[in-house]
C-alpha positions as CSV (number, residue, x, y, z in Angstrom):
1,M,-40.4,-84.1,-99.0
2,T,-43.2,-82.6,-97.0
3,S,-44.9,-79.4,-97.8
4,K,-43.3,-77.7,-94.8
5,Q,-39.8,-78.7,-96.0
6,R,-40.7,-77.6,-99.5
7,A,-41.9,-74.2,-98.2
8,Y,-38.7,-73.8,-96.2
9,L,-36.6,-74.5,-99.3
10,K,-38.7,-72.1,-101.3
11,S,-38.0,-69.4,-98.7
12,L,-34.3,-70.0,-98.9
13,A,-34.4,-69.9,-102.7
14,M,-36.2,-66.5,-102.8
15,T,-33.0,-64.7,-101.9
16,M,-30.7,-66.7,-104.2
17,D,-29.5,-65.6,-107.6
18,P,-29.5,-68.2,-110.5
19,I,-26.1,-69.8,-110.8
20,L,-26.7,-71.6,-114.1
21,Q,-28.5,-70.7,-117.3
22,I,-30.0,-73.0,-119.9
23,G,-30.1,-71.7,-123.4
24,K,-30.9,-73.1,-126.9
25,A,-28.7,-76.1,-126.4
26,S,-31.3,-77.2,-123.8
27,V,-30.2,-80.1,-121.5
28,S,-26.9,-81.3,-122.9
29,P,-24.6,-83.7,-121.0
30,E,-22.5,-80.7,-120.0
31,V,-25.5,-79.0,-118.4
32,V,-26.4,-82.1,-116.5
33,T,-22.8,-82.4,-115.2
34,S,-22.8,-78.7,-114.2
35,V,-26.1,-79.1,-112.4
36,S,-25.0,-82.2,-110.6
37,E,-21.7,-80.6,-109.5
38,A,-23.6,-77.5,-108.3
39,L,-26.1,-79.6,-106.3
40,E,-23.3,-81.5,-104.7
41,A,-21.6,-78.3,-103.6
42,R,-24.7,-76.3,-102.6
43,E,-27.6,-78.7,-102.2
44,L,-30.1,-76.0,-103.3
45,I,-29.7,-74.2,-106.6
46,K,-31.6,-71.9,-108.9
47,I,-31.4,-72.1,-112.6
48,S,-32.5,-69.6,-115.2
49,V,-34.1,-70.7,-118.5
50,L,-33.2,-68.2,-121.3
51,Q,-35.8,-67.0,-123.8
52,N,-34.0,-68.8,-126.7
53,C,-34.6,-72.2,-125.1
54,L,-37.2,-74.1,-127.1
55,E,-38.5,-76.3,-124.2
56,E,-40.7,-75.2,-121.4
57,P,-39.1,-74.8,-117.9
58,A,-41.4,-77.4,-116.4
59,Q,-40.2,-80.0,-118.9
60,L,-36.6,-79.1,-118.3
61,A,-37.2,-79.4,-114.6
62,Q,-38.5,-82.9,-115.0
63,I,-35.6,-83.9,-117.2
64,L,-33.0,-82.5,-114.7
65,E,-34.9,-84.2,-111.9
66,E,-34.5,-87.6,-113.5
67,R,-30.9,-87.2,-114.8
68,C,-29.5,-85.5,-111.7
69,R,-31.5,-87.5,-109.2
70,A,-32.7,-84.2,-107.6
71,Q,-36.0,-82.9,-106.4
72,V,-37.8,-80.0,-108.1
73,V,-38.7,-77.5,-105.3
74,Q,-40.5,-75.1,-107.6
75,V,-40.7,-73.8,-111.1
76,I,-41.8,-70.1,-111.4
77,G,-41.8,-68.4,-114.7
78,R,-38.4,-69.2,-116.3
79,K,-36.7,-70.1,-113.0
80,I,-36.2,-73.7,-111.7
81,V,-35.2,-74.5,-108.1
82,L,-33.7,-77.9,-107.5
83,Y,-32.6,-79.7,-104.3
84,R,-30.4,-82.7,-103.7
85,K,-28.8,-83.7,-100.4
86,S,-25.0,-83.6,-100.6
87,R,-23.2,-86.9,-99.9
88,D,-20.9,-85.0,-97.5
89,Q,-23.6,-83.6,-95.3
90,K,-24.9,-85.7,-92.5
91,E,-28.2,-83.8,-92.1
92,Q,-30.8,-82.4,-94.5
93,L,-30.7,-78.7,-95.3
94,W,-34.0,-78.1,-93.5
95,E,-32.8,-79.8,-90.4
96,R,-30.0,-77.3,-89.8
97,K,-30.5,-74.4,-87.5
98,P,-30.7,-71.2,-89.6
99,N,-28.2,-69.2,-87.5
100,A,-25.9,-72.1,-86.5
101,D,-23.0,-70.8,-88.6
102,K,-23.1,-67.3,-87.1
103,K,-21.2,-66.5,-84.0
104,R,-22.7,-64.0,-81.6
């Protein structure tokens, strides 16, 4: 992933709300399954790491990257942004035209 692609994904993630939370159970098999399913459905997700989680968000991001075969877009504070191309999509998220879905 190039820096321009990463910057574009960061800009998309800025307006997103976290869809998953990681707590004191850390990265359990259920969390990995949830993250993988969310990535398949959305391609780009934001995860919130709760205060009671004992591990650092950067460490969690690396673990999720390996187990979900995703790419870490960014880790800021206690938020993690992950990207993985969906198997159903024929083109990458950054290759799509931003307003292609909207009708005029």
